[in-house]
N, C-alpha and C positions, 0 to 999 in steps of 0.2 A: 414559762410554770404557769403564770396568773390563765394563758388562753387553756393548757394544758385540764386546767381543774376545769373549766366553766364547761367545758366540751363532756369533762366527763360526766356533770353534773346532770346536764342536756340528759344524756344519757339514759344514767338512772332515772331521770325525769320519767323520760321519755316509754319505757319498758315495762309499768306498771301500767300504764297508760292502756297499753296496748292488751296489757292480758286484763283491763277491766275491761274492754270494752267487748275481750272475747268474753266474756263470762256471762255480760248482759242481752247477748243473742244479737243485737242487731244488725236488720240487714245488713251485709255485706262487711262486714266487725272487722273479720279479718284480716281486707283486703283492706279496708280502709285504719286499721292497724297495721299492718305492711311499710303501705303511702308514707303516716307523722314517722316509723321508724326512718325511711328510705329518706323525704327530707330533712328530719332532725339531723341525721349521720351523713347524708354527704355536705348540708351546709356545718356542721361544726368542724367537716376532718378537712374542707375546703379553708375553713377561717381561720383555723389550726396551723394547716400548713402553709400559709400565707404566713400568720406573724409570726412561729418559729424558724422553716424550715430557711423563705426568702432574704430577710435581716442576717441568715446564719449566712448560706453564699454567699453573700454580699459583701461579710467580714475575710469571706475563703477567699474568695477575687478580689479582692484589694488585698492583702495580705502576698499572693501571687503580683502584682504588679497588673492587670487587666484592663486596661482601659476600659473606657466606654461602650469605646466600638465592637469590641469584645463579650461583654459585662450583660444587654442588650438582648443578642438570642441568645443566650443562656440563662437569660431570666425569663425569658419565654417558657423554654422546651424545660427550666422547670418549673414554672403555672404550669406549661399541658397535664406531664407529668403528676399535681397534685392532684389538678380535676380528677386526671384517670384513677390513680388510686382513691381518693376519695367513692370515687361513680364505682369503682365493686367492691369496698367496705361497705359501701351503702346498700349494695345491690345483698352481699351476703348477710350484713347484721338483719337482714328485713327479708328476708329468706326466698326471696328471688330465683330461687335454682332452674326451676322449670321454666321463667323467663327468658334465663341468662341464655337454655340451651336454645330456645326458640332462638331470639336475637342470635344466636351464632348459627345458624343457621343460616337466618336471614343472611346475614352479612359477606356468609361463604356463598350463598347464589347472586349477591348483591356486586362481589368483587369485582367480577371484572368488567360491567357495566360503569361502573364508579368509577373501576381505571379508567377507561376507552376515557368519559367524563373528566375525569378527571389529570387528565395527563397537566394542561398548563401547567395547572395552578402545582402536580406534583414538581414538575421540572423550577419551579420558576421553584418551590421550596429547595430542591438541591446544590440550586445556584445560590439560594442563600446561603448553605454551607459552603459552599465553596466558597464564595466574598469572609464570609469567619475566618477558614482553614488557609490562603493566602492570601489577606490583606493584599486589596490590589488599590485598596485606599479604605479611608476611616474619617469620623464625624469631620465634616471642618475641612476638608481638599477640595480643592477648587477638581473637576477633571470635567474633562472634556472625550465626548462619544459619538457618532455618527450626526459631526453635526451640529451635538449641541453642548452649551459648557454651561457650569454652575458651579457651588458650591454646598459639597454633599447634606443632608440636616440629618435623619432616620435612614435606615436600614435599617428592616428588617429579612422574616425569615421569607417574603414569598416578594413584597418590595424598596426601592429603593428613592427614598424621597429628596432630591434633589431642589436649591433657589438660585433659580438664574438670576441675571446679572440686571436682567428688568426686574427684579422682585416677582418673579413667577414662580408657581408650585409646579415642581415635574414633577409623576408619581410614574415610575421606570420599575419592568418586572425585572425581576434578577434576572434575567435570563437575558433581554439583550446585553446587559452587561459583563457575563461571562463567555456570549455566542462572539462580540467582536472583540476590536482592540480599545482600550482606551488611555488614555492622555493621562498618566495626571503629574502637572509641573508642577506640582509641592512634593512631593515624594522625598526629595532632597533638599537637602538647610540650600544649595548654594543652584541656583537655576543663571542659567549662559539664555543673552538676549543678543539676535540678529537684527542691525538696524539699519537699514539704506540709505544710503546716501546719493546724489548726482552734484556731478559737475561738468563746465563745460569746455571742453577740447584744449579753448587758448589758455586752461585754465591749472596750474603748475602743479600734479596730484600729494610729493610731496609733501610741499608746502599745507592742503586740504589732509594728507593720513597725518599728520600731527594735530591739525586744531584738534582732530576729533576725536587723536589718542588724553588729548591736553584737556580739553573740555571731560571726557570720562573719567579722569585722573583727578580733577580736579573741584567735580558731585559725592557729595556723603558717602552716596547710597550703592557708587559703584563701587564694587572689592576694586583694589591694589593687586591685590596675585587671589585667582589667576591675573596676573597684566591685560588693559584690554590690548585691541588688538584690530588692524583695519586691511586688510584682501583687496584689492581692484576683481572685481567678478566682472562686471561683462563691458562690450564696448556697443554701448548703445545708438539707435539714431543720431539724436540728439544731446546724451550728454556720458560720459561719463561712468560708471556703476562703481562708488564702492561701499564694500561691508562693514560697517563697528559689529564686535563678537567684545562684549563684556559680562561681568558677571552680577547679583547682584546674591543676596545671604534671605534666608527665610522670608524668602516667597509667595504672595499675598496674587490674588489676580487687581488688587486693590495699589500696593507699592509697585507690582507692572507695570499698571498706566501709571504711573504716578511719574516712574522714575525713569518711566521713558520721553513721554510730554515734557517735565523737567531737559533734559538731557538733550533729543532730537531741538528746539526751544534755542539752547545758550547755546550750537551747535550753529547755528541759525544767524547765531547773531554773528559768531564769530568770521564767519566766510560774510554779511554785510560791511564787518568792515573790517576784514580786508580785501576787501574787493576782490571774491572770489563769485561767480556766479552760479546759482541753482536754475538751468534750464525746465523750459518746460516745453513738448512736441512742437512742433512745426515743421512746416509742410509747403514746401518750392513746387508751381504748381504750371509746369508749361503747355505750346502747342498753340494752336495759328486758329485764328476766328475767320470765315470767309464770308462776303457779304454779297448778293445779289441784286441789282437792279437799281446801284448804286445813284444812279441819277435821278431817277425818281424818288428815292426816299427822298432825296437834298432837294425835287422839287417841292415834296407835299409841306419837306420842311419851312420851308421856304413860303410854303401862302399859309 
């Protein structure tokens, strides 16, 4: 209410000033008066809209349980709407009717050129709306796309900002995110991890599998249900490949790396204690070596 009262006071003070300028016959007084009215109405309406409508919209969205991912673009659209309304009222009260007609003509003539020039901007804007509607990810999610990975820090109508795990900030056009495949490992409450181990051909597969499962069951951050499992996945050149499949809850990149590292270390230590070998690749090279002029070589060696 205070904002509305202040706006009414400003308009009430500006309109007499405009009349006074007209009566004094000051050069360009009419145009100057219109400019004063235009600026006052524009600033006043925009200020009132931001002070009244934005908080009101925020409370309504909170009541609808909309998260920050959904609220940010809606608040930005509301700000654009308030600015458009302020411009419309300012032009109307300042009586810039002829100017509006001229502006409409220019806008119609420039629409085609602007459309071609802003193709990418419009495409990213539409993609931002799709991201808001489809919600493939939210603020704070860990996502992967086109060889990149990071945590979503901000989503706007044109770009999305992602913080990489090397603390680099990526500003990604929304069209790039909607035009390809996005991997969101933390979209659900549980995440399955696959961890590969290799044992020697002389080692017992069942014993190794039991150790892998037991170490998973003993880890506090690995779920018991779904239960850990082990599959034989490869008979390699130097090892027998086993793959452990474990589940973690409330996954994040930091937790995922920590849990995986601790789990692999525990399995390695058990393998060492149980005498199970983790072989490294090796090759045996065979062939024949022929030497010519052996007698001359021996003679030179003796000398």
